[in-house]
N, C-alpha and C positions, 0 to 999 in steps of 0.2 A: 503494499499499500503505499510506502515511501514515508515522508515526513508528515507528521500530524501535529496539530496545534492543540495545546492544553485549552479547555472550554473557556476558562476564565480570560486567557490571551485572546481567544476567538471572539468573546463577547465584547472585549475592548476594542478590537479591530472593527467589529460591526458599529458600535457607537461612534467611532472616530470617522467612519466612512460617511456619516450623514451630518458631520459638523459643518456648520454651526447650529443646526437644528437639534431639538431634543429627540432622542432615540431610546425607546423602551425594549429590551430584549427579555424574552420569557421562555424559559426552558419547561416544556410540558410533555404530555403523552408519555408518561413513565421515562422521561429524560430521553426520548428518541427523536424530538423535534424541536426547534426554535421558532418562536413567533417574533416577529419584528414589527414595531409600530413607529413611524416617524411624525413628529408633531411640528407645527410652525410656532411663531413668537406668540400667537393668540391661543395656543393649546388646541388647535383645531387639527384633526388628522389629516396628514398628506398622504401617508402611505399606511394602510391599515392591513394588518394580519397577513404580512407576507411570512409564510411558513416554509421552513428549510430543514431537511433532515439532518440529524446530528452528524451523520457521516459526511454530508457535504459542508457542514459548519467547520469541522475539524480538519478537512482536506484543503490545503491552501489553495490549489488550482480551482476546486469547485467553489470554494467560498468567494474567491476573487471573481469568478463568473457570475454568481449570484448577486454579488454587491455592485458589479458594474451594471448590470442589468436594472436593478433597483434604483441605483444613483441616476441613471439616464431617465427612468420614469418619473423622479421627483423633480429633476431638471426640465423635462418637458412641461411640467406643471408651473414652471416660472420661478422656481427657487435656484439660488446660486450656492453650490456646495464647495467647501474648501478642496483644494487639491488633495489628491488621495491616492495612495499606492499601497497594495499588500506587500509588495516586495521591499518596502521600507523596513520590515521586520527581518529582512535578510532572507526571504523565501521567493 
């Protein structure tokens, strides 16, 4: 399977991917999935209930792909996100 991320590291990566917006990450379904919700300055949901399997969350290449797609969706809604790269963690 190659290199895997610690779940705490992965959650930090997810939250930073949506900076400067607020991001809530919830582990659920017997720790097999992660739910991501992104909120704007007015606490309105921008991205609701993006669900990613735990396998994808801890696999850097899969997490990168999921987050790039989610970031693009947020940006198409008119929000500007900080520059972000998973590779900044050395992966």
